[in-house]
ROKOLNU-487659 format. One line per field, with one value per residue (C-alpha): x, z, y; residue in three letters; residue number from 1. Coordinates in steps of 0.5 Angstrom, whole numbers. Example, Ala and Ser with C-alpha at 12.3 -4.5 7.8 and 13.67 -1.06 7.14 Angstrom:
<pts>
X = (25; 27)
Z = (16; 14)
Y = (-9; -2)
aa = (ala; ser)
i = (1; 2)
</pts>
This chain:
<pts>
X = (3; 9; 14; 21; 24; 24; 27; 32; 39; 42; 43; 49; 54; 51; 54; 52; 57; 57; 61; 66; 67; 69; 76; 76; 71; 75; 81; 78; 76; 80; 86; 82; 76; 80; 83; 77; 75; 82; 82; 74; 76; 70; 69; 68; 61; 54; 54; 59; 59; 64; 65; 69; 75; 69; 67; 60; 57; 61; 58; 55; 57; 53; 56; 52; 52; 47; 45; 42; 36; 29; 30; 38; 39; 32; 34; 39; 32; 33; 40; 41; 41; 35; 38; 37; 41; 43; 44; 50; 51; 51; 46; 44; 42; 38; 31; 33; 36; 30; 25; 29; 29; 21; 20; 24; 22; 14; 10; 4; 2; -5; -5; 2; 6; 15; 17; 24; 24; 26; 31; 29; 33; 34; 35; 36; 31; 24; 21; 25; 22; 15; 15; 18; 13; 6; 9; 11; 4; 1; 6; 4; -4; -3; 1; -4; -11; -8; -5; -11; -15; -21; -25; -23; -23; -30; -33; -36; -29; -27; -32; -29; -23; -25; -29; -23; -18; -25; -25; -18; -17; -25; -26; -33; -36; -42; -44; -49; -50; -54; -60; -59; -54; -60; -64; -58; -56; -49; -52; -46; -43; -49; -48; -41; -43; -50; -49; -44; -47; -43; -46; -43; -43; -40; -36; -35; -30; -30; -24; -21; -24; -30; -26; -19; -18; -22; -17; -22; -19; -21; -19; -23; -25; -26; -24; -24; -25; -27; -28; -35; -38; -32; -29; -23; -18; -15; -9; -12; -16; -11; -8; -14; -15; -10; -16; -18; -10; -12; -17; -12; -7; -13; -13; -6; -5; -10; -8; -1; -5; -9; -3; 1; -6; -4; -10; -14; -22; -20; -25; -24; -29; -28; -33; -32; -36; -34; -35; -38; -41; -49; -56; -57; -49; -48; -48; -44; -47; -52; -52; -51; -54; -48; -49; -46; -51; -47; -50; -44; -44; -41; -37; -32; -35; -28; -26; -30; -26; -28; -35; -34; -29; -34; -39; -35; -31; -37; -39; -33; -33; -40; -36; -31; -25; -18; -14; -17; -14; -14; -11; -13; -11; -13; -10; -4; -3; 2; 5; 6; 9; 12; 14; 11; 15; 15; 8; 4; 0; -4; -5; -9; -4; 4; 7; 4; 6; 13; 13; 10; 16; 21; 18; 18; 25; 27; 24; 26; 18; 18; 13; 12; 7; 4; 0; -7; -7; -15; -15; -15; -22; -24; -22; -28; -34; -41; -46; -51; -49; -44; -38; -37; -32; -26; -22; -24; -16; -11; -6; -4; -10; -8; -8; -16; -17; -14; -19; -25; -24; -23; -29; -33; -28; -29; -23; -22; -22; -13; -14; -8; -10; -6; -5; -2; 1; 0; 4; 11; 13; 20; 23; 27; 31; 26; 20; 18; 13; 6; 3; 5; 4; 6; 6; 4; 10; 12; 4; 4; 11; 8; 2; 6; 9; 4; 0; 4)
Z = (-15; -18; -21; -20; -25; -32; -38; -41; -42; -39; -33; -28; -26; -20; -19; -16; -14; -9; -3; -5; -12; -9; -10; -16; -18; -16; -19; -26; -24; -26; -21; -19; -16; -13; -10; -8; -4; 0; 2; 4; 7; 4; 8; 2; 4; 3; -1; -4; -9; -13; -15; -21; -22; -22; -16; -19; -19; -24; -20; -15; -11; -7; -4; -2; 1; -4; -10; -12; -6; -8; -2; -1; -5; -1; 3; -2; -7; 0; 1; -5; -7; -12; -19; -25; -24; -30; -26; -27; -25; -26; -31; -26; -21; -25; -23; -17; -16; -20; -15; -9; -11; -12; -7; -3; -6; -2; 2; 5; 4; 4; 11; 11; 6; 5; 2; 0; -7; -9; -15; -20; -23; -31; -33; -41; -41; -42; -41; -33; -33; -33; -30; -24; -25; -25; -18; -15; -17; -14; -8; -7; -7; -2; 2; 2; 3; 9; 12; 11; 17; 18; 18; 11; 9; 10; 5; 1; 1; -1; -6; -9; -10; -13; -18; -20; -22; -25; -29; -30; -33; -37; -31; -29; -22; -18; -11; -6; -1; 7; 7; 0; 3; 6; 1; -4; 2; 5; 12; 16; 12; 14; 21; 22; 19; 21; 28; 23; 21; 15; 10; 9; 3; -3; -8; -14; -20; -25; -32; -38; -43; -41; -44; -40; -34; -27; -22; -16; -10; -5; 0; 7; 8; 15; 15; 23; 27; 35; 36; 36; 44; 45; 45; 44; 49; 47; 45; 40; 37; 36; 30; 26; 21; 17; 18; 11; 9; 6; 1; -1; -2; -8; -10; -12; -14; -19; -20; -24; -26; -30; -32; -35; -39; -36; -40; -35; -32; -27; -21; -14; -8; -2; 3; 7; 13; 19; 25; 31; 37; 37; 40; 33; 33; 33; 40; 44; 43; 37; 32; 24; 18; 12; 5; 5; 9; 15; 22; 25; 33; 35; 41; 39; 36; 35; 31; 25; 18; 18; 17; 13; 9; 9; 4; 0; -1; -1; -7; -10; -10; -15; -21; -20; -21; -23; -17; -12; -7; -1; 3; 11; 16; 21; 27; 31; 32; 25; 27; 34; 30; 25; 26; 23; 17; 14; 12; 13; 8; 7; 1; -2; -6; -5; -12; -12; -5; -7; -14; -10; -5; -11; -14; -7; -5; -12; -12; -4; -3; 2; 5; 8; 7; 15; 15; 14; 19; 20; 27; 29; 26; 33; 35; 34; 35; 38; 41; 38; 31; 26; 28; 32; 29; 34; 37; 44; 46; 44; 41; 33; 32; 25; 23; 26; 22; 16; 17; 18; 12; 9; 11; 6; -1; -4; -4; -11; -11; -12; -6; -2; 5; 6; 14; 14; 18; 12; 17; 18; 26; 23; 19; 15; 8; 3; 7; 12; 18; 17; 12; 7; 2; 3; -2; -7; -13; -10; -12; -18; -20; -20; -25; -29; -30; -31; -35; -39)
Y = (30; 34; 29; 30; 25; 27; 23; 27; 28; 35; 37; 37; 30; 27; 20; 15; 11; 4; 5; -2; 2; 9; 9; 6; 11; 17; 14; 16; 22; 29; 31; 37; 33; 27; 34; 36; 31; 30; 37; 37; 30; 27; 20; 16; 15; 21; 26; 32; 37; 38; 45; 47; 52; 58; 56; 53; 46; 42; 35; 32; 25; 21; 14; 9; 2; -1; 4; -3; -2; 1; 5; 6; 13; 17; 21; 24; 29; 33; 34; 36; 44; 45; 45; 39; 32; 28; 21; 17; 10; 3; 1; -5; 1; 5; 4; 2; 9; 12; 9; 12; 19; 20; 16; 20; 26; 24; 30; 31; 38; 38; 43; 45; 48; 47; 52; 48; 46; 39; 39; 34; 29; 26; 20; 18; 12; 14; 8; 8; 14; 12; 7; 10; 15; 10; 7; 13; 16; 10; 10; 17; 16; 10; 15; 21; 17; 14; 20; 25; 25; 22; 28; 29; 22; 19; 14; 19; 21; 15; 14; 21; 18; 12; 16; 21; 14; 11; 17; 18; 10; 10; 5; 4; 5; 4; 5; 1; 6; 7; 2; 1; -5; -9; -9; -10; -17; -13; -14; -14; -9; -4; -6; -4; 3; 6; 8; 14; 20; 18; 13; 7; 4; -1; 2; -2; 0; -5; -3; -8; -14; -17; -23; -22; -26; -24; -20; -18; -13; -13; -6; -5; 1; 3; 10; 11; 6; 8; 1; 1; -1; -3; 3; 3; 7; 14; 12; 6; 11; 15; 13; 10; 14; 9; 4; 5; 3; -3; 1; 5; -1; -3; 3; 3; -2; -1; 5; 1; -4; 1; 5; 0; -3; -10; -15; -16; -15; -12; -11; -7; -8; -3; -3; 3; 5; 9; 5; 10; 10; 11; 9; 4; 1; -6; -9; -15; -22; -20; -25; -22; -26; -24; -25; -32; -34; -35; -32; -29; -27; -20; -21; -15; -10; -7; -13; -10; -11; -18; -16; -11; -15; -22; -19; -16; -22; -26; -21; -22; -29; -28; -28; -34; -29; -32; -29; -25; -20; -17; -12; -10; -7; -12; -14; -12; -19; -19; -14; -17; -23; -20; -12; -5; -5; -12; -15; -21; -25; -31; -35; -41; -42; -45; -43; -36; -35; -36; -33; -26; -27; -28; -21; -18; -19; -16; -9; -9; -9; -16; -20; -25; -31; -33; -40; -42; -46; -50; -53; -46; -45; -47; -42; -37; -42; -40; -44; -39; -38; -41; -37; -32; -25; -26; -31; -34; -32; -27; -31; -33; -28; -26; -33; -34; -27; -30; -36; -32; -29; -35; -38; -33; -35; -41; -47; -47; -40; -37; -32; -28; -23; -18; -16; -9; -4; 2; 6; 7; 9; 11; 14; 10; 13; 13; 12; 19; 16; 16; 13; 7; 3; -5; -10; -6; -7; -13; -15; -11; -15; -22; -19; -16; -22; -27; -22; -18)
aa = (met; thr; leu; asn; leu; val; ala; glu; asn; lys; gly; thr; pro; leu; his; ile; val; lys; leu; asp; asp; phe; gln; leu; trp; lys; asp; gly; gln; ser; thr; thr; thr; gln; lys; trp; leu; thr; gln; thr; lys; phe; ser; gly; glu; gly; leu; ser; leu; val; pro; asn; gln; ser; gly; glu; leu; lys; leu; ala; leu; tyr; val; val; lys; thr; pro; glu; his; tyr; phe; gly; cys; gly; asp; leu; ile; asn; gln; leu; pro; glu; asp; gln; tyr; leu; leu; his; cys; glu; asp; thr; tyr; thr; glu; ala; val; ala; phe; ser; trp; val; ala; gly; gly; tyr; arg; phe; glu; gln; tyr; lys; lys; ser; glu; lys; lys; leu; pro; val; leu; ala; ile; asn; asp; asp; glu; ile; val; asn; lys; thr; asn; ile; ser; gly; glu; ala; thr; thr; leu; val; arg; asp; leu; val; asn; thr; pro; ala; gly; asp; met; met; pro; glu; asp; leu; ala; arg; val; ala; ser; glu; leu; ala; glu; lys; phe; asp; ala; ser; leu; ser; gln; ile; val; gly; asp; ala; leu; leu; asp; asn; asn; tyr; pro; thr; ile; his; ala; val; gly; arg; ala; ser; ala; asn; lys; pro; arg; leu; ile; asp; leu; thr; trp; gly; asp; ala; asp; ala; pro; lys; val; thr; leu; val; gly; lys; gly; val; cys; phe; asp; ser; gly; gly; leu; asp; leu; lys; pro; ala; ser; gly; met; arg; leu; met; lys; lys; asp; met; gly; gly; ser; ala; his; val; leu; gly; leu; ala; his; met; ile; met; ala; his; lys; leu; pro; ile; asn; leu; arg; val; leu; ile; pro; ala; val; glu; asn; ala; val; ser; ser; asn; ala; met; arg; pro; gly; asp; val; ile; lys; thr; arg; lys; gly; leu; thr; val; glu; ile; asp; asn; thr; asp; ala; glu; gly; arg; leu; val; met; cys; asp; ala; leu; ala; glu; ala; glu; asn; asp; asp; pro; glu; leu; leu; ile; asp; phe; ala; thr; leu; thr; gly; ala; met; arg; ile; ala; leu; gly; thr; glu; leu; pro; gly; phe; phe; ser; thr; asn; asp; glu; ile; ala; asn; glu; leu; met; val; ala; gly; asn; lys; ile; asn; asp; pro; val; trp; arg; met; pro; leu; tyr; gln; pro; tyr; arg; asp; leu; phe; ser; ser; lys; ile; ala; asp; met; thr; asn; cys; ser; thr; ile; pro; gln; gly; ala; ala; ile; ser; ala; ala; leu; tyr; leu; gln; ala; phe; val; lys; pro; glu; thr; asn; trp; leu; his; phe; asp; val; met; ala; trp; asn; thr; arg; his; leu; ser; gly; arg; pro; ile; gly; gly; glu; ala; phe; gly; val; arg; ala; met; phe; ala; tyr; leu; glu; ala; lys; tyr; ser)
i = (1; 2; 3; 4; 5; 6; 7; 8; 9; 10; 11; 12; 13; 14; 15; 16; 17; 18; 19; 20; 21; 22; 23; 24; 25; 26; 27; 28; 29; 30; 31; 32; 33; 34; 35; 36; 37; 38; 39; 40; 41; 42; 43; 44; 45; 46; 47; 48; 49; 50; 51; 52; 53; 54; 55; 56; 57; 58; 59; 60; 61; 62; 63; 64; 65; 66; 67; 68; 69; 70; 71; 72; 73; 74; 75; 76; 77; 78; 79; 80; 81; 82; 83; 84; 85; 86; 87; 88; 89; 90; 91; 92; 93; 94; 95; 96; 97; 98; 99; 100; 101; 102; 103; 104; 105; 106; 107; 108; 109; 110; 111; 112; 113; 114; 115; 116; 117; 118; 119; 120; 121; 122; 123; 124; 125; 126; 127; 128; 129; 130; 131; 132; 133; 134; 135; 136; 137; 138; 139; 140; 141; 142; 143; 144; 145; 146; 147; 148; 149; 150; 151; 152; 153; 154; 155; 156; 157; 158; 159; 160; 161; 162; 163; 164; 165; 166; 167; 168; 169; 170; 171; 172; 173; 174; 175; 176; 177; 178; 179; 180; 181; 182; 183; 184; 185; 186; 187; 188; 189; 190; 191; 192; 193; 194; 195; 196; 197; 198; 199; 200; 201; 202; 203; 204; 205; 206; 207; 208; 209; 210; 211; 212; 213; 214; 215; 216; 217; 218; 219; 220; 221; 222; 223; 224; 225; 226; 227; 228; 229; 230; 231; 232; 233; 234; 235; 236; 237; 238; 239; 240; 241; 242; 243; 244; 245; 246; 247; 248; 249; 250; 251; 252; 253; 254; 255; 256; 257; 258; 259; 260; 261; 262; 263; 264; 265; 266; 267; 268; 269; 270; 271; 272; 273; 274; 275; 276; 277; 278; 279; 280; 281; 282; 283; 284; 285; 286; 287; 288; 289; 290; 291; 292; 293; 294; 295; 296; 297; 298; 299; 300; 301; 302; 303; 304; 305; 306; 307; 308; 309; 310; 311; 312; 313; 314; 315; 316; 317; 318; 319; 320; 321; 322; 323; 324; 325; 326; 327; 328; 329; 330; 331; 332; 333; 334; 335; 336; 337; 338; 339; 340; 341; 342; 343; 344; 345; 346; 347; 348; 349; 350; 351; 352; 353; 354; 355; 356; 357; 358; 359; 360; 361; 362; 363; 364; 365; 366; 367; 368; 369; 370; 371; 372; 373; 374; 375; 376; 377; 378; 379; 380; 381; 382; 383; 384; 385; 386; 387; 388; 389; 390; 391; 392; 393; 394; 395; 396; 397; 398; 399; 400; 401; 402; 403; 404; 405; 406; 407; 408; 409; 410; 411; 412; 413; 414; 415; 416; 417; 418; 419; 420; 421; 422; 423; 424; 425; 426; 427; 428; 429; 430; 431; 432; 433; 434; 435; 436; 437; 438; 439; 440; 441; 442; 443; 444; 445; 446; 447; 448; 449; 450; 451; 452)
</pts>
């Protein structure tokens, strides 16, 4: 990615001013600047380019209601002419403005290039610039992976990206591919992915000191979800390239962890499959014995994400991690409950859940805790197997899906399960329509506070 944020002390002055403080700021400027703002009928909000007496750009002014919001200035990078600008703002806004700038400058140009060159923001603070660029790289990684069409982001492509990340940070990577999943007892991953010409696989990345606290990330990597034999309608299939969004999220989070060199023993598990239709596709009514030994009756082949996740979670538990975190684009029900822009999560630890929500709110990456309401376990009972793969009723489906996953997690494990949209359905400041990282920065902020 091209970074438009540098640690320097030079550039055209760019003043970021809170709306409530605009008049005070204006009163402190030169007479010519005040006259310019008055004569151009500057409304007191938005962007103004102030020239000097020779007509060249003297300074840029951006007045915004909430410069402390981490997306508050997200559209600014696309409004300014190409140049290098030196940031002038209250110290309490600097980090938020920096991230807004980087997030707002995102472009997905794999297939269509933009001719407009973006400006550069200079901040005289090495630490903030480095931290922000890492966050920007992670956010870009998530967005790019989700935005990439399924034809170019199949399980082998996802493995290649993970391999590149491992090489960059000197991590180890291994894969179990195709029928080897059966030989190594990952039957549900194999069952979901076997119908595709793109072989299913379990991607396994490890990094860090083996004696450090163990943190394991699991990400749903359904690279395209047709629904299987329970085929989705065309409208439901259109955005299913994003069904690997969970894997994108854990790779983005892993990027932040490794770039910041957190003192943890990191493991990332990605069950990567395509849920396709073929003569050997799993069928409604089939019963599969999972890695943990629980038998699952397939009630609906479109509830495939929890199937690939359950084998990966069972594998993760072999290490007894101190913290087990998973991300998945698991249910439409979570979007009904919380909308597309607020990711829900479930947790077995009240203290961790509360601290995570506080951490996310501080950096405008909010997450909302949902209940693991145990009586709903009855909703996926089966007469011929230990459980079915989906609830008997549509209500509370996000909760029942989380409870399904919890069946593969030890009762004593500190477990967090994120059910995310991974997609912006509308343009917001710094957040274009398309792939998006939800909860990644919040989760990293929690980990950084705990382990640094």
